[in-house]
C-alpha positions as CSV (number, residue, x, y, z in Angstrom):
1,X,40.1,-53.3,-23.2
2,X,38.2,-55.9,-21.3
3,X,39.0,-56.4,-17.6
4,X,42.0,-58.7,-17.6
5,X,45.5,-59.4,-16.2
6,X,48.7,-60.6,-17.8
7,X,52.4,-61.2,-17.4
8,X,55.4,-59.2,-18.8
9,X,58.1,-61.7,-19.9
10,X,60.5,-61.1,-22.8
11,X,61.2,-64.3,-24.8
12,X,64.9,-64.1,-24.1
13,X,64.1,-64.8,-20.4
14,X,62.4,-68.1,-21.1
15,X,64.3,-71.2,-19.9
16,X,65.9,-73.8,-22.2
17,X,69.2,-75.6,-22.9
18,X,70.4,-73.1,-25.6
19,X,71.5,-70.2,-23.3
20,X,68.7,-67.8,-24.3
21,X,64.9,-68.1,-24.4
22,X,63.4,-68.5,-27.9
23,X,60.2,-69.1,-29.8
24,X,60.3,-72.9,-29.3
25,X,58.8,-75.4,-26.8
26,X,59.3,-73.3,-23.6
27,X,57.4,-70.4,-25.2
28,X,54.4,-72.7,-25.8
29,X,54.7,-74.1,-22.2
30,X,54.6,-70.5,-21.0
31,X,51.4,-69.8,-23.0
32,X,49.9,-73.0,-21.4
33,X,50.9,-71.7,-18.0
34,X,49.3,-68.3,-18.7
35,X,46.1,-70.0,-19.7
36,X,46.1,-72.1,-16.5
37,X,46.7,-69.0,-14.4
38,X,43.8,-67.2,-16.1
39,X,46.1,-64.6,-17.6
40,X,45.0,-63.1,-20.9
41,X,47.9,-60.9,-22.0
42,X,51.5,-61.8,-22.7
43,X,53.6,-58.6,-22.9
44,X,57.0,-58.7,-24.5
45,X,59.6,-56.0,-25.1
46,X,60.6,-55.0,-28.6
47,X,61.4,-58.1,-30.7
48,X,63.8,-56.5,-33.1
49,X,67.5,-57.4,-33.7
50,X,69.6,-55.8,-30.9
51,X,72.8,-54.0,-31.3
52,X,75.4,-52.8,-28.7
53,X,74.5,-53.7,-25.2
54,X,71.7,-56.0,-26.5
55,X,69.0,-53.5,-25.6
56,X,65.7,-54.1,-27.2
57,X,65.3,-50.3,-27.4
58,X,68.4,-49.9,-29.5
59,X,67.7,-52.0,-32.6
60,X,69.2,-52.6,-36.0
61,X,65.7,-52.3,-37.5
62,X,62.2,-50.9,-36.7
63,X,60.7,-53.8,-38.7
64,X,62.8,-56.9,-38.4
65,X,62.8,-59.7,-35.8
66,X,65.7,-60.8,-33.7
67,X,67.4,-64.0,-35.0
68,X,68.6,-64.8,-31.5
69,X,64.9,-65.7,-30.7
70,X,64.7,-68.4,-33.4
71,X,64.1,-71.9,-32.1
72,X,67.0,-74.1,-33.1
73,X,64.8,-77.2,-32.6
74,X,62.7,-76.0,-35.5
75,X,65.7,-75.3,-37.8
76,X,68.5,-77.7,-37.0
77,X,68.4,-81.5,-37.1
78,X,68.4,-83.0,-33.6
79,X,71.7,-84.8,-34.2
80,X,73.5,-81.4,-34.6
81,X,72.2,-80.3,-31.2
82,X,73.6,-83.0,-29.0
83,X,76.9,-81.3,-28.1
84,X,75.5,-78.0,-26.7
85,X,77.9,-75.9,-24.6
86,X,77.1,-75.4,-20.9
87,X,75.2,-72.1,-20.6
88,X,74.0,-70.3,-17.5
89,X,70.4,-71.1,-16.5
90,X,70.0,-67.7,-14.9
91,X,71.8,-65.3,-17.2
92,X,71.9,-64.8,-21.0
93,X,75.6,-64.9,-21.8
94,X,75.4,-63.0,-25.1
95,X,79.1,-63.1,-25.7
96,X,79.1,-66.9,-25.7
97,X,75.7,-67.5,-27.3
98,X,75.9,-65.2,-30.3
99,X,78.9,-66.9,-32.1
100,X,77.6,-70.4,-31.2
101,X,74.0,-69.8,-32.4
102,X,75.0,-67.8,-35.4
103,X,77.1,-70.7,-36.7
104,X,74.1,-73.0,-36.4
105,X,71.8,-70.5,-38.1
106,X,74.3,-70.4,-41.0
107,X,74.1,-74.2,-41.2
108,X,70.3,-74.1,-41.2
109,X,70.5,-71.6,-44.1
110,X,72.8,-73.9,-46.0
111,X,70.2,-76.6,-45.9
112,X,67.3,-74.3,-46.7
113,X,65.6,-74.4,-50.1
114,X,63.5,-71.4,-51.0
115,X,59.8,-72.1,-51.8
116,X,56.7,-70.2,-52.6
117,X,56.1,-69.2,-49.1
118,X,59.6,-67.7,-48.9
119,X,59.2,-65.9,-52.2
120,X,55.8,-64.4,-51.1
121,X,57.3,-63.3,-47.8
122,X,60.2,-61.5,-49.5
123,X,57.7,-59.7,-51.9
124,X,55.3,-58.7,-49.1
125,X,58.0,-57.3,-46.9
126,X,60.3,-55.9,-49.6
127,X,59.7,-52.3,-48.5
128,X,61.9,-52.8,-45.4
129,X,63.4,-56.3,-45.9
130,X,65.6,-55.4,-48.9
131,X,67.3,-52.5,-47.1
132,X,67.6,-54.5,-43.9
133,X,69.2,-57.6,-45.5
134,X,71.7,-55.5,-47.4
135,X,72.5,-53.4,-44.3
136,X,73.2,-56.5,-42.2
137,X,75.3,-58.1,-45.0
138,X,77.3,-54.9,-45.4
139,X,77.7,-54.6,-41.6
140,X,79.2,-58.1,-41.4
141,X,81.5,-57.4,-44.4
142,X,82.8,-54.4,-42.5
143,X,83.5,-56.3,-39.3
144,X,80.4,-55.1,-37.4
145,X,81.4,-51.4,-37.1
146,X,78.7,-48.7,-37.4
147,X,77.7,-47.8,-41.0
148,X,79.4,-44.4,-40.8
149,X,82.8,-46.2,-40.7
150,X,82.1,-48.7,-43.5
151,X,84.6,-49.1,-46.4
152,X,82.7,-47.9,-49.5
153,X,84.6,-50.4,-51.6
154,X,83.1,-53.4,-49.9
155,X,80.0,-55.0,-51.4
156,X,77.4,-57.3,-50.0
157,X,77.2,-60.7,-51.7
158,X,73.9,-62.0,-52.9
159,X,74.2,-65.1,-50.7
160,X,74.9,-63.0,-47.7
161,X,71.8,-60.9,-48.3
162,X,69.7,-64.0,-48.9
163,X,70.9,-65.3,-45.5
164,X,69.3,-62.4,-43.7
165,X,66.1,-62.7,-45.7
166,X,66.0,-66.4,-44.6
167,X,66.4,-65.4,-40.9
168,X,63.5,-62.9,-41.1
169,X,61.3,-65.5,-43.0
170,X,61.9,-68.0,-40.2
171,X,61.4,-65.4,-37.4
172,X,58.0,-64.3,-38.8
173,X,57.0,-67.9,-39.3
174,X,57.8,-68.9,-35.8
175,X,56.4,-65.8,-34.2
176,X,53.0,-66.1,-36.0
177,X,52.8,-69.8,-35.1
178,X,53.3,-68.9,-31.4
179,X,50.8,-66.0,-31.6
180,X,48.2,-68.3,-33.2
181,X,48.7,-70.9,-30.5
182,X,48.4,-68.3,-27.8
183,X,45.3,-66.9,-29.3
184,X,43.8,-70.3,-29.2
185,X,44.4,-70.3,-25.4
186,X,42.7,-66.9,-25.0
187,X,45.9,-64.9,-24.8
188,X,46.6,-61.7,-26.6
189,X,50.2,-60.6,-27.5
190,X,51.2,-57.1,-26.4
191,X,54.3,-55.6,-28.0
192,X,56.3,-52.5,-27.6
193,X,57.3,-49.8,-30.1
194,X,60.5,-47.8,-29.1
195,X,59.9,-44.2,-30.0
196,X,63.4,-43.7,-31.4
197,X,65.8,-45.7,-33.6
198,X,69.4,-46.4,-33.1
199,X,71.8,-44.4,-35.3
200,X,73.3,-47.8,-36.4
201,X,70.1,-49.1,-37.9
202,X,69.0,-50.1,-41.4
203,X,66.2,-47.4,-41.2
204,X,68.6,-44.5,-40.5
205,X,71.2,-45.9,-43.0
206,X,68.7,-46.2,-45.8
207,X,66.8,-42.9,-45.2
208,X,69.1,-40.5,-43.3
209,X,67.1,-37.6,-44.6
210,X,64.3,-38.4,-42.2
211,X,66.6,-37.8,-39.1
212,X,68.5,-35.1,-37.4
213,X,72.0,-35.7,-36.0
214,X,72.9,-32.3,-34.5
215,X,70.8,-33.2,-31.4
216,X,70.1,-36.5,-29.7
217,X,67.3,-37.9,-27.6
218,X,67.0,-38.3,-23.9
219,X,65.0,-37.3,-20.8
220,X,65.8,-34.7,-18.2
221,X,66.8,-35.6,-14.6
222,X,64.2,-38.0,-13.1
223,X,63.6,-40.7,-10.5
224,X,66.2,-43.0,-12.1
225,X,69.1,-40.5,-12.6
226,X,70.0,-37.1,-11.3
227,X,71.8,-36.4,-14.6
228,X,68.9,-37.5,-16.7
229,X,69.2,-40.2,-19.4
230,X,71.1,-39.5,-22.5
231,X,69.9,-42.1,-25.0
232,X,71.9,-40.7,-28.0
233,X,69.3,-41.6,-30.7
234,X,68.9,-39.3,-33.6
235,X,65.8,-37.2,-33.6
236,X,63.1,-37.2,-36.3
237,X,62.7,-34.5,-38.9
238,X,59.0,-34.3,-38.1
239,X,58.4,-31.5,-40.6
240,X,59.6,-33.7,-43.4
241,X,57.7,-36.8,-42.2
242,X,54.6,-34.7,-42.2
243,X,54.9,-33.8,-45.9
244,X,53.8,-37.2,-47.1
245,X,51.2,-37.7,-44.3
246,X,53.6,-39.6,-42.0
247,X,53.8,-42.6,-44.4
248,X,56.9,-44.0,-42.7
249,X,55.2,-44.1,-39.3
250,X,52.0,-45.6,-40.9
251,X,54.1,-48.4,-42.2
252,X,55.9,-48.9,-38.9
253,X,52.6,-49.1,-37.1
254,X,51.1,-51.4,-39.7
255,X,54.0,-53.8,-39.2
256,X,53.6,-53.7,-35.4
257,X,49.9,-54.5,-35.7
258,X,50.7,-57.5,-37.8
259,X,52.8,-58.9,-34.9
260,X,50.8,-57.8,-31.9
261,X,47.2,-57.5,-30.6
262,X,48.1,-54.6,-28.4
263,X,51.0,-52.2,-28.6
264,X,52.7,-50.1,-25.9
265,X,53.9,-46.8,-27.2
266,X,57.2,-46.2,-25.5
267,X,57.9,-42.6,-24.3
268,X,54.5,-41.4,-25.4
269,X,55.2,-37.9,-24.1
270,X,57.9,-37.5,-26.8
271,X,55.3,-37.2,-29.5
272,X,53.9,-34.0,-27.9
273,X,57.3,-32.6,-26.9
274,X,60.7,-34.3,-26.8
275,X,63.9,-33.6,-24.8
276,X,66.6,-32.5,-27.3
277,X,70.2,-32.6,-26.1
278,X,73.1,-31.1,-28.2
279,X,75.1,-34.0,-29.7
280,X,78.2,-32.7,-28.0
281,X,76.8,-33.1,-24.5
282,X,77.8,-36.0,-22.2
283,X,74.7,-35.9,-20.0
284,X,71.1,-35.0,-20.6
285,X,71.0,-32.1,-18.2
286,X,71.5,-29.3,-20.7
287,X,68.6,-30.1,-23.0
288,X,65.4,-28.4,-24.0
289,X,61.8,-29.4,-24.7
290,X,60.9,-29.2,-28.4
291,X,57.4,-29.6,-29.8
292,X,56.7,-32.9,-31.6
293,X,53.9,-33.8,-34.1
294,X,51.3,-34.1,-31.4
295,X,47.8,-35.3,-32.3
296,X,48.4,-34.8,-36.0
297,X,50.5,-38.0,-36.2
298,X,47.8,-40.2,-34.5
299,X,45.1,-38.8,-36.7
300,X,47.1,-39.8,-39.7
301,X,47.7,-43.3,-38.2
302,X,44.0,-43.8,-37.4
303,X,42.9,-42.5,-40.8
304,X,45.1,-45.1,-42.5
305,X,44.8,-48.0,-40.0
306,X,41.6,-47.5,-38.1
307,X,41.3,-47.3,-34.3
308,X,44.6,-48.1,-32.7
309,X,45.0,-50.7,-29.9
310,X,47.7,-48.6,-28.2
311,X,48.8,-48.2,-24.6
312,X,50.5,-44.8,-23.9
313,X,53.6,-45.0,-21.8
314,X,52.9,-41.8,-20.0
315,X,55.3,-42.0,-17.1
316,X,57.7,-39.2,-16.1
317,X,57.0,-35.5,-16.6
318,X,53.6,-35.5,-18.1
319,X,51.9,-32.2,-19.1
320,X,48.2,-31.5,-19.7
321,X,49.0,-31.3,-23.5
322,X,50.3,-34.9,-23.4
323,X,47.2,-36.1,-21.6
324,X,44.9,-34.3,-24.0
325,X,46.4,-36.3,-26.9
326,X,46.0,-39.5,-25.0
327,X,42.4,-38.8,-24.1
328,X,41.5,-37.6,-27.6
329,X,42.2,-41.1,-28.9
330,X,41.1,-43.1,-25.9
331,X,44.5,-44.6,-25.3
332,X,44.9,-46.1,-21.8
333,X,47.8,-44.7,-19.8
334,X,50.0,-46.5,-17.3
335,X,50.5,-46.5,-13.6
336,X,53.3,-48.2,-11.7
337,X,52.5,-49.2,-8.1
338,X,56.1,-49.0,-7.0
339,X,56.0,-45.2,-7.7
340,X,52.9,-44.7,-5.5
341,X,54.5,-44.2,-2.2
342,X,57.5,-41.9,-2.8
343,X,58.0,-38.1,-2.6
344,X,57.4,-37.4,-6.3
345,X,54.4,-35.1,-6.7
346,X,52.9,-37.6,-9.2
347,X,52.9,-40.4,-6.6
348,X,49.3,-40.1,-5.6
349,X,48.2,-40.8,-9.2
350,X,49.8,-44.2,-8.9
351,X,47.7,-45.2,-5.9
352,X,44.8,-47.6,-6.8
353,X,42.1,-45.4,-5.3
354,X,42.9,-42.8,-7.9
355,X,42.9,-45.2,-10.9
356,X,40.6,-44.8,-13.9
357,X,39.2,-47.8,-15.6
358,X,40.9,-47.0,-18.9
359,X,44.4,-47.8,-17.4
360,X,47.1,-50.4,-17.5
361,X,48.6,-50.8,-14.0
362,X,51.9,-52.5,-13.2
363,X,53.6,-53.6,-10.1
364,X,56.8,-52.6,-11.9
365,X,58.2,-52.5,-15.5
366,X,61.3,-53.7,-17.2
367,X,63.0,-50.4,-16.0
368,X,62.2,-50.9,-12.4
369,X,63.7,-53.0,-9.7
370,X,61.6,-56.1,-8.9
371,X,59.0,-55.6,-6.1
372,X,61.1,-57.6,-3.6
373,X,64.3,-55.8,-4.7
374,X,62.5,-52.4,-4.3
375,X,61.0,-53.4,-0.9
376,X,64.4,-54.5,0.5
377,X,66.4,-51.7,-0.9
378,X,67.9,-49.0,1.4
379,X,68.4,-46.2,-1.2
380,X,71.1,-45.2,-3.5
381,X,69.6,-47.2,-6.4
382,X,68.0,-44.1,-7.9
383,X,67.5,-40.6,-6.6
384,X,66.0,-41.9,-3.3
385,X,67.9,-41.2,-0.1
386,X,67.9,-43.6,2.8
387,X,65.4,-41.4,4.6
388,X,63.2,-41.3,1.5
389,X,63.1,-45.1,1.6
390,X,62.1,-45.1,5.3
391,X,59.2,-42.8,4.6
392,X,58.2,-44.6,1.4
393,X,58.0,-48.0,3.1
394,X,56.0,-46.6,6.0
395,X,53.5,-45.1,3.6
396,X,53.3,-48.4,1.6
397,X,52.7,-50.4,4.8
398,X,49.9,-48.1,5.8
399,X,48.3,-47.9,2.4
400,X,48.4,-51.6,1.7
401,X,47.6,-52.6,5.3
402,X,50.5,-55.0,5.5
403,X,53.5,-55.7,7.7
404,X,55.5,-56.3,4.5
405,X,55.4,-60.1,4.3
406,X,55.2,-61.4,0.7
407,X,55.1,-57.8,-0.6
408,X,55.0,-59.0,-4.2
409,X,51.7,-60.7,-3.6
410,X,50.3,-57.9,-1.6
411,X,50.9,-55.6,-4.5
412,X,49.6,-58.1,-7.1
413,X,46.4,-58.4,-5.1
414,X,46.1,-54.6,-4.8
415,X,46.2,-54.2,-8.6
416,X,43.9,-57.2,-9.2
417,X,41.3,-55.6,-6.9
418,X,41.6,-52.2,-8.5
419,X,39.3,-50.7,-11.1
420,X,42.0,-50.6,-13.8
421,X,40.8,-52.6,-16.8
422,X,44.3,-54.1,-17.3
423,X,46.9,-55.1,-14.8
424,X,50.3,-56.6,-15.7
425,X,53.0,-58.1,-13.6
426,X,56.6,-58.9,-14.5
427,X,57.3,-62.6,-14.1
428,X,59.9,-61.8,-11.6
429,X,57.2,-60.3,-9.3
430,X,55.1,-63.4,-9.5
431,X,58.2,-65.4,-8.6
432,X,59.1,-63.0,-5.7
433,X,62.7,-62.5,-7.0
434,X,65.1,-59.9,-5.7
435,X,67.2,-57.3,-7.4
436,X,69.4,-59.9,-9.1
437,X,66.5,-60.7,-11.4
438,X,66.1,-57.1,-12.6
439,X,65.9,-56.7,-16.4
440,X,67.3,-53.2,-16.8
441,X,68.8,-50.4,-14.9
442,X,68.3,-47.1,-16.8
443,X,71.4,-45.0,-17.4
444,X,73.6,-48.1,-16.8
445,X,75.2,-49.0,-20.1
446,X,76.1,-52.7,-19.6
447,X,74.9,-55.9,-17.8
448,X,71.2,-55.4,-18.7
449,X,68.7,-57.6,-20.5
450,X,70.3,-60.8,-19.2
451,X,67.8,-62.3,-16.7
452,X,66.6,-65.8,-17.3
453,X,63.9,-67.8,-15.6
454,X,64.7,-71.3,-14.3
455,X,62.9,-74.2,-15.8
456,X,59.7,-75.0,-13.9
457,X,59.9,-71.8,-11.8
458,X,56.3,-70.9,-12.8
459,X,54.6,-73.7,-11.0
460,X,51.1,-75.0,-11.0
461,X,50.8,-73.6,-7.5
462,X,51.6,-70.1,-8.7
463,X,49.2,-70.5,-11.6
464,X,46.5,-71.5,-9.1
465,X,47.2,-68.5,-6.9
466,X,46.8,-66.1,-9.8
467,X,43.7,-68.0,-11.1
468,X,42.1,-67.6,-7.7
469,X,42.6,-63.8,-7.8
470,X,41.3,-63.7,-11.4
471,X,38.1,-65.4,-10.4
472,X,37.7,-63.3,-7.2
473,X,38.3,-60.0,-8.9
474,X,36.5,-60.9,-12.2
475,X,39.5,-60.6,-14.5
């Protein structure tokens, strides 16, 4: 990875008049802003269709795109978009947007006439698209409940299945157009692969034999939660996946590499060993580490697909065995500057003087508070005590040689000046926003993934400030 910097901004957070960011005009304006700011990476969260809680890490499919990201301006005649409800400019109101936008997408489908491009798309993606379209049609026929509670007498109509094929055709068309435009501006797209799938997903429904349901996924107690995080996802039957050379994972990775130039592998340590919690538990405390496929999986992926442009999310409790796999394949790991000043034994590794070049360093991630929210916090937002916060801030002031003014820019500059090949900043940190702009709070079930950026917030002045650092630190 060449020396560069970029911005983390999920498309749902883009501004616009339709209540949720999409792949339309504002996405292209953001790509223009990135180019003006000298940024060369646009990182997004998983782009799949979201289920309960709208988490992009709990998806209805490992392969499909989220129809909520479709640009209505590219699908619906302008005359039908004059009477748009008043939506919040700062929050994605999913409960209002989903029924309104879904009705318009159905109207777009009514006017759609299949052509050769559509037929070719359906053929080329049949391996996952057929199951996904039928799954979604059956889910709607059953009132949206999880597939385990479906009425076996209900069938999915051909037109209902075709509707979901249409949505995927349009999603991939719009995404690839945006990706091509961004590439023309010198910007690479960085995506994200969640390690686990939701139980209520087309993949688990279609191939339940690949998964275990007696135990569920999570992580032990950590910085975010004293009770750990109980994700609840089914676990893989790795011994069965290995029998055909990890074909399912090869196809999943192939699909990701068609969408993205770079891919962040979520919870990378789970491939070496994963935290298994009995399905009957209500917290993640009483789990155990169980060995995963390890390097064997990545050898199979590279044999099939060539060298992989992956970033290993190696945060949390990382063992020498995990790092050995990462280093064998040359995957850069991650460092989060917010974690550099606390009491965790791993904190020194997040300080820039300890960085390696083959590293992706962040001010914070989608799971963190914003820099300004973190800086002004007093504790109680994680496992930190008020005294921990006092010590942490004193160490940060000393290390960064600052009184704390514009802490977001102090931290951005520290990463820009570091030897890490790649540095990334959430848009909220460039904007200097507080905790109200946080994207996700781990272990909190509702109210996440809703932040939106106001129109024009990323100004020419901010672009110039970043461009100056890009030139100064040769990014």
